[in-house]
Every structure is written in C-alpha cells, then in structure tokens.
PDB file of N, CA, C and O in Angstrom, chain B, residues numbered from 101:
ATOM      1  N   MET B 101      22.491  -7.817  -3.235  1.00  0.00           N
ATOM      2  CA  MET B 101      21.390  -8.566  -2.801  1.00  0.00           C
ATOM      3  C   MET B 101      21.654  -9.377  -1.504  1.00  0.00           C
ATOM      4  O   MET B 101      20.890  -9.429  -0.540  1.00  0.00           O
ATOM      5  N   LEU B 102      22.864 -10.009  -1.630  1.00  0.00           N
ATOM      6  CA  LEU B 102      23.275 -10.890  -0.490  1.00  0.00           C
ATOM      7  C   LEU B 102      23.514 -10.030   0.750  1.00  0.00           C
ATOM      8  O   LEU B 102      23.185 -10.429   1.867  1.00  0.00           O
ATOM      9  N   VAL B 103      24.078  -8.866   0.544  1.00  0.00           N
ATOM     10  CA  VAL B 103      24.301  -7.962   1.707  1.00  0.00           C
ATOM     11  C   VAL B 103      23.077  -7.575   2.349  1.00  0.00           C
ATOM     12  O   VAL B 103      23.005  -7.572   3.578  1.00  0.00           O
ATOM     13  N   LEU B 104      22.023  -7.221   1.559  1.00  0.00           N
ATOM     14  CA  LEU B 104      20.710  -6.892   2.091  1.00  0.00           C
ATOM     15  C   LEU B 104      20.065  -8.031   2.812  1.00  0.00           C
ATOM     16  O   LEU B 104      19.472  -7.851   3.877  1.00  0.00           O
ATOM     17  N   LEU B 105      20.174  -9.208   2.241  1.00  0.00           N
ATOM     18  CA  LEU B 105      19.610 -10.369   2.921  1.00  0.00           C
ATOM     19  C   LEU B 105      20.341 -10.693   4.261  1.00  0.00           C
ATOM     20  O   LEU B 105      19.720 -11.057   5.259  1.00  0.00           O
ATOM     21  N   SER B 106      21.644 -10.546   4.229  1.00  0.00           N
ATOM     22  CA  SER B 106      22.373 -10.715   5.467  1.00  0.00           C
ATOM     23  C   SER B 106      22.018  -9.703   6.504  1.00  0.00           C
ATOM     24  O   SER B 106      21.937 -10.061   7.679  1.00  0.00           O
ATOM     25  N   ALA B 107      21.796  -8.433   6.147  1.00  0.00           N
ATOM     26  CA  ALA B 107      21.420  -7.386   7.038  1.00  0.00           C
ATOM     27  C   ALA B 107      19.991  -7.749   7.627  1.00  0.00           C
ATOM     28  O   ALA B 107      19.773  -7.579   8.826  1.00  0.00           O
ATOM     29  N   VAL B 108      19.100  -8.209   6.842  1.00  0.00           N
ATOM     30  CA  VAL B 108      17.784  -8.580   7.329  1.00  0.00           C
ATOM     31  C   VAL B 108      17.836  -9.709   8.313  1.00  0.00           C
ATOM     32  O   VAL B 108      17.103  -9.702   9.301  1.00  0.00           O
ATOM     33  N   VAL B 109      18.685 -10.682   8.069  1.00  0.00           N
ATOM     34  CA  VAL B 109      18.815 -11.885   8.850  1.00  0.00           C
ATOM     35  C   VAL B 109      19.418 -11.451  10.257  1.00  0.00           C
ATOM     36  O   VAL B 109      18.984 -11.892  11.321  1.00  0.00           O
ATOM     37  N   VAL B 110      20.467 -10.537  10.151  1.00  0.00           N
ATOM     38  CA  VAL B 110      21.100 -10.169  11.361  1.00  0.00           C
ATOM     39  C   VAL B 110      20.174  -9.293  12.230  1.00  0.00           C
ATOM     40  O   VAL B 110      20.219  -9.380  13.457  1.00  0.00           O
ATOM     41  N   ALA B 111      19.329  -8.445  11.591  1.00  0.00           N
ATOM     42  CA  ALA B 111      18.417  -7.628  12.315  1.00  0.00           C
ATOM     43  C   ALA B 111      17.300  -8.421  12.937  1.00  0.00           C
ATOM     44  O   ALA B 111      16.875  -8.090  14.044  1.00  0.00           O
ATOM     45  N   VAL B 112      16.791  -9.474  12.272  1.00  0.00           N
ATOM     46  CA  VAL B 112      15.716 -10.310  12.814  1.00  0.00           C
ATOM     47  C   VAL B 112      16.328 -11.144  13.975  1.00  0.00           C
ATOM     48  O   VAL B 112      15.668 -11.331  14.997  1.00  0.00           O
ATOM     49  N   ALA B 113      17.567 -11.641  13.832  1.00  0.00           N
ATOM     50  CA  ALA B 113      18.189 -12.415  14.833  1.00  0.00           C
ATOM     51  C   ALA B 113      18.341 -11.534  16.090  1.00  0.00           C
ATOM     52  O   ALA B 113      17.943 -11.911  17.192  1.00  0.00           O
ATOM     53  N   GLY B 114      18.914 -10.384  15.882  1.00  0.00           N
ATOM     54  CA  GLY B 114      19.122  -9.358  16.983  1.00  0.00           C
ATOM     55  C   GLY B 114      17.857  -9.096  17.743  1.00  0.00           C
ATOM     56  O   GLY B 114      17.833  -9.121  18.973  1.00  0.00           O
ATOM     57  N   ALA B 115      16.796  -8.843  16.996  1.00  0.00           N
ATOM     58  CA  ALA B 115      15.501  -8.500  17.535  1.00  0.00           C
ATOM     59  C   ALA B 115      14.998  -9.688  18.318  1.00  0.00           C
ATOM     60  O   ALA B 115      14.418  -9.498  19.387  1.00  0.00           O
ATOM     61  N   SER B 116      15.197 -10.953  17.822  1.00  0.00           N
ATOM     62  CA  SER B 116      14.747 -12.110  18.547  1.00  0.00           C
ATOM     63  C   SER B 116      15.447 -12.270  19.879  1.00  0.00           C
ATOM     64  O   SER B 116      14.843 -12.657  20.880  1.00  0.00           O
ATOM     65  N   PHE B 117      16.727 -11.965  19.870  1.00  0.00           N
ATOM     66  CA  PHE B 117      17.411 -12.060  21.119  1.00  0.00           C
ATOM     67  C   PHE B 117      16.900 -11.022  22.243  1.00  0.00           C
ATOM     68  O   PHE B 117      16.944 -11.293  23.443  1.00  0.00           O
ATOM     69  N   THR B 118      16.437  -9.870  21.753  1.00  0.00           N
ATOM     70  CA  THR B 118      15.946  -8.896  22.694  1.00  0.00           C
ATOM     71  C   THR B 118      14.412  -9.062  22.939  1.00  0.00           C
ATOM     72  O   THR B 118      13.834  -8.253  23.665  1.00  0.00           O
ATOM     73  N   GLY B 119      13.785 -10.025  22.387  1.00  0.00           N
ATOM     74  CA  GLY B 119      12.361 -10.291  22.593  1.00  0.00           C
ATOM     75  C   GLY B 119      11.465  -9.605  21.671  1.00  0.00           C
ATOM     76  O   GLY B 119      10.272  -9.527  21.966  1.00  0.00           O
ATOM     77  N   HIS B 120      11.924  -9.073  20.538  1.00  0.00           N
ATOM     78  CA  HIS B 120      11.153  -8.318  19.565  1.00  0.00           C
ATOM     79  C   HIS B 120      11.142  -9.032  18.198  1.00  0.00           C
ATOM     80  O   HIS B 120      10.987  -8.411  17.147  1.00  0.00           O
ATOM     81  N   GLY B 121      11.315 -10.379  18.264  1.00  0.00           N
ATOM     82  CA  GLY B 121      11.409 -11.119  17.010  1.00  0.00           C
ATOM     83  C   GLY B 121      10.091 -11.069  16.189  1.00  0.00           C
ATOM     84  O   GLY B 121      10.128 -10.917  14.968  1.00  0.00           O
ATOM     85  N   SER B 122       8.949 -11.197  16.861  1.00  0.00           N
ATOM     86  CA  SER B 122       7.729 -11.200  16.115  1.00  0.00           C
ATOM     87  C   SER B 122       7.437  -9.808  15.470  1.00  0.00           C
ATOM     88  O   SER B 122       6.829  -9.713  14.404  1.00  0.00           O
ATOM     89  N   ALA B 123       7.868  -8.812  16.122  1.00  0.00           N
ATOM     90  CA  ALA B 123       7.688  -7.412  15.461  1.00  0.00           C
ATOM     91  C   ALA B 123       8.611  -7.254  14.269  1.00  0.00           C
ATOM     92  O   ALA B 123       8.240  -6.654  13.260  1.00  0.00           O
ATOM     93  N   ALA B 124       9.790  -7.783  14.385  1.00  0.00           N
ATOM     94  CA  ALA B 124      10.807  -7.629  13.309  1.00  0.00           C
ATOM     95  C   ALA B 124      10.258  -8.473  12.136  1.00  0.00           C
ATOM     96  O   ALA B 124      10.279  -8.020  10.992  1.00  0.00           O
ATOM     97  N   LEU B 125       9.789  -9.647  12.407  1.00  0.00           N
ATOM     98  CA  LEU B 125       9.265 -10.526  11.253  1.00  0.00           C
ATOM     99  C   LEU B 125       8.045  -9.873  10.587  1.00  0.00           C
ATOM    100  O   LEU B 125       7.865  -9.982   9.374  1.00  0.00           O
ATOM    101  N   ALA B 126       7.201  -9.189  11.393  1.00  0.00           N
ATOM    102  CA  ALA B 126       6.059  -8.490  10.803  1.00  0.00           C
ATOM    103  C   ALA B 126       6.492  -7.360   9.898  1.00  0.00           C
ATOM    104  O   ALA B 126       5.901  -7.165   8.836  1.00  0.00           O
ATOM    105  N   VAL B 127       7.558  -6.571  10.308  1.00  0.00           N
ATOM    106  CA  VAL B 127       8.067  -5.572   9.480  1.00  0.00           C
ATOM    107  C   VAL B 127       8.667  -6.122   8.199  1.00  0.00           C
ATOM    108  O   VAL B 127       8.450  -5.553   7.129  1.00  0.00           O
ATOM    109  N   VAL B 128       9.389  -7.175   8.277  1.00  0.00           N
ATOM    110  CA  VAL B 128       9.991  -7.790   7.033  1.00  0.00           C
ATOM    111  C   VAL B 128       8.884  -8.369   6.145  1.00  0.00           C
ATOM    112  O   VAL B 128       8.951  -8.249   4.921  1.00  0.00           O
ATOM    113  N   ALA B 129       7.876  -8.991   6.745  1.00  0.00           N
ATOM    114  CA  ALA B 129       6.732  -9.437   5.892  1.00  0.00           C
ATOM    115  C   ALA B 129       6.004  -8.356   5.239  1.00  0.00           C
ATOM    116  O   ALA B 129       5.600  -8.520   4.088  1.00  0.00           O
ATOM    117  N   ALA B 130       5.795  -7.242   5.879  1.00  0.00           N
ATOM    118  CA  ALA B 130       5.181  -6.112   5.266  1.00  0.00           C
ATOM    119  C   ALA B 130       5.950  -5.502   4.214  1.00  0.00           C
ATOM    120  O   ALA B 130       5.374  -5.063   3.219  1.00  0.00           O
ATOM    121  N   ALA B 131       7.306  -5.429   4.354  1.00  0.00           N
ATOM    122  CA  ALA B 131       8.164  -4.901   3.381  1.00  0.00           C
ATOM    123  C   ALA B 131       8.125  -5.781   2.130  1.00  0.00           C
ATOM    124  O   ALA B 131       8.062  -5.256   1.018  1.00  0.00           O
ATOM    125  N   LEU B 132       8.163  -7.172   2.293  1.00  0.00           N
ATOM    126  CA  LEU B 132       8.132  -8.097   1.154  1.00  0.00           C
ATOM    127  C   LEU B 132       6.763  -8.004   0.457  1.00  0.00           C
ATOM    128  O   LEU B 132       6.695  -8.116  -0.767  1.00  0.00           O
ATOM    129  N   LEU B 133       5.682  -7.803   1.211  1.00  0.00           N
ATOM    130  CA  LEU B 133       4.411  -7.725   0.509  1.00  0.00           C
ATOM    131  C   LEU B 133       4.366  -6.409  -0.251  1.00  0.00           C
ATOM    132  O   LEU B 133       3.816  -6.376  -1.352  1.00  0.00           O
ATOM    133  N   THR B 134       4.896  -5.366   0.258  1.00  0.00           N
ATOM    134  CA  THR B 134       4.945  -4.053  -0.514  1.00  0.00           C
ATOM    135  C   THR B 134       5.725  -4.219  -1.813  1.00  0.00           C
ATOM    136  O   THR B 134       5.296  -3.732  -2.859  1.00  0.00           O
ATOM    137  N   VAL B 135       6.863  -4.899  -1.758  1.00  0.00           N
ATOM    138  CA  VAL B 135       7.641  -5.140  -2.969  1.00  0.00           C
ATOM    139  C   VAL B 135       6.873  -5.972  -4.025  1.00  0.00           C
ATOM    140  O   VAL B 135       6.917  -5.735  -5.232  1.00  0.00           O
ATOM    141  N   ALA B 136       6.172  -6.963  -3.453  1.00  0.00           N
ATOM    142  CA  ALA B 136       5.439  -7.856  -4.415  1.00  0.00           C
ATOM    143  C   ALA B 136       4.282  -7.073  -5.111  1.00  0.00           C
ATOM    144  O   ALA B 136       4.037  -7.203  -6.310  1.00  0.00           O
ATOM    145  N   VAL B 137       3.596  -6.259  -4.282  1.00  0.00           N
ATOM    146  CA  VAL B 137       2.515  -5.506  -4.897  1.00  0.00           C
ATOM    147  C   VAL B 137       3.013  -4.431  -5.900  1.00  0.00           C
ATOM    148  O   VAL B 137       2.413  -4.134  -6.933  1.00  0.00           O
ATOM    149  N   GLU B 138       4.135  -3.902  -5.492  1.00  0.00           N
ATOM    150  CA  GLU B 138       4.780  -2.929  -6.480  1.00  0.00           C
ATOM    151  C   GLU B 138       5.149  -3.543  -7.788  1.00  0.00           C
ATOM    152  O   GLU B 138       4.942  -2.955  -8.849  1.00  0.00           O
ATOM    153  N   GLU B 139       5.694  -4.721  -7.714  1.00  0.00           N
ATOM    154  CA  GLU B 139       6.116  -5.499  -8.932  1.00  0.00           C
ATOM    155  C   GLU B 139       4.803  -5.844  -9.761  1.00  0.00           C
ATOM    156  O   GLU B 139       4.763  -5.756 -10.989  1.00  0.00           O
ATOM    157  N   LEU B 140       3.740  -6.242  -8.973  1.00  0.00           N
ATOM    158  CA  LEU B 140       2.528  -6.674  -9.683  1.00  0.00           C
ATOM    159  C   LEU B 140       1.951  -5.445 -10.381  1.00  0.00           C
ATOM    160  O   LEU B 140       1.493  -5.557 -11.518  1.00  0.00           O
ATOM    161  N   MET B 141       1.956  -4.282  -9.740  1.00  0.00           N
ATOM    162  CA  MET B 141       1.395  -3.078 -10.362  1.00  0.00           C
ATOM    163  C   MET B 141       2.243  -2.619 -11.508  1.00  0.00           C
ATOM    164  O   MET B 141       1.702  -2.133 -12.501  1.00  0.00           O
ATOM    165  N   ARG B 142       3.550  -2.748 -11.424  1.00  0.00           N
ATOM    166  CA  ARG B 142       4.397  -2.444 -12.548  1.00  0.00           C
ATOM    167  C   ARG B 142       4.114  -3.330 -13.785  1.00  0.00           C
ATOM    168  O   ARG B 142       4.100  -2.844 -14.916  1.00  0.00           O
ATOM    169  N   THR B 143       3.887  -4.657 -13.542  1.00  0.00           N
ATOM    170  CA  THR B 143       3.565  -5.505 -14.658  1.00  0.00           C
ATOM    171  C   THR B 143       2.228  -5.187 -15.222  1.00  0.00           C
ATOM    172  O   THR B 143       2.060  -5.206 -16.441  1.00  0.00           O
ATOM    173  N   VAL B 144       1.256  -4.891 -14.386  1.00  0.00           N
ATOM    174  CA  VAL B 144      -0.102  -4.546 -14.861  1.00  0.00           C
ATOM    175  C   VAL B 144      -0.017  -3.225 -15.759  1.00  0.00           C
ATOM    176  O   VAL B 144      -0.594  -3.172 -16.844  1.00  0.00           O
ATOM    177  N   MET B 145       0.693  -2.221 -15.277  1.00  0.00           N
ATOM    178  CA  MET B 145       0.760  -0.926 -15.983  1.00  0.00           C
ATOM    179  C   MET B 145       1.504  -1.143 -17.354  1.00  0.00           C
ATOM    180  O   MET B 145       1.160  -0.546 -18.374  1.00  0.00           O
ATOM    181  N   ARG B 146       2.507  -2.005 -17.308  1.00  0.00           N
ATOM    182  CA  ARG B 146       3.290  -2.228 -18.560  1.00  0.00           C
ATOM    183  C   ARG B 146       2.349  -2.933 -19.547  1.00  0.00           C
ATOM    184  O   ARG B 146       2.333  -2.579 -20.726  1.00  0.00           O
ATOM    185  N   TYR B 147       1.567  -3.920 -19.094  1.00  0.00           N
ATOM    186  CA  TYR B 147       0.631  -4.561 -19.968  1.00  0.00           C
ATOM    187  C   TYR B 147      -0.441  -3.637 -20.501  1.00  0.00           C
ATOM    188  O   TYR B 147      -0.801  -3.673 -21.678  1.00  0.00           O
ATOM    189  N   TRP B 148      -0.956  -2.780 -19.571  1.00  0.00           N
ATOM    190  CA  TRP B 148      -1.993  -1.923 -20.025  1.00  0.00           C
ATOM    191  C   TRP B 148      -1.548  -0.854 -20.995  1.00  0.00           C
ATOM    192  O   TRP B 148      -2.276  -0.472 -21.911  1.00  0.00           O
ATOM    193  N   LEU B 149      -0.330  -0.377 -20.773  1.00  0.00           N
ATOM    194  CA  LEU B 149       0.151   0.633 -21.762  1.00  0.00           C
ATOM    195  C   LEU B 149       0.480   0.027 -23.087  1.00  0.00           C
ATOM    196  O   LEU B 149       0.508   0.743 -24.088  1.00  0.00           O
ATOM    197  N   ARG B 150       0.736  -1.277 -23.151  1.00  0.00           N
ATOM    198  CA  ARG B 150       0.947  -1.869 -24.505  1.00  0.00           C
ATOM    199  C   ARG B 150      -0.329  -2.105 -25.244  1.00  0.00           C
ATOM    200  O   ARG B 150      -0.371  -2.036 -26.473  1.00  0.00           O
ATOM    201  N   THR B 151      -1.396  -2.390 -24.486  1.00  0.00           N
ATOM    202  CA  THR B 151      -2.708  -2.707 -25.090  1.00  0.00           C
ATOM    203  C   THR B 151      -3.538  -1.522 -25.433  1.00  0.00           C
ATOM    204  O   THR B 151      -4.401  -1.632 -26.305  1.00  0.00           O
ATOM    205  N   VAL B 152      -3.341  -0.389 -24.809  1.00  0.00           N
ATOM    206  CA  VAL B 152      -4.111   0.837 -24.957  1.00  0.00           C
ATOM    207  C   VAL B 152      -3.604   1.650 -26.120  1.00  0.00           C
ATOM    208  O   VAL B 152      -4.136   2.725 -26.399  1.00  0.00           O
TER     209      VAL B 152
END
C-alpha cells in the first residue's frame, strides 16, 4: 500500500512539474471515487444477499 501511495505521489509531483498537475489530480480523484463506489456496492450486495 505504501509503495502504491508513493507511486501516486511521485506521479502527481512529476505531472505538476510538467504543467499537468490538475489533470493528474483529476485522474487520481476519479480512481479514488471508483474504489469508493466499488466498496459501497460490495457492501450493499453482501447485505442484500444476507437478507434475501
């Protein structure tokens, strides 16, 4: 996990130096939102399968 976080930080920092920082942050934000929605759907499905 720490290696992944370090890679993201280095990628965003590198993109910022080249003038693409906002685009890199948008991609990271979209990825984090995707993971959050996936976890939410997993939790909902787990609850639904227990109750049905």
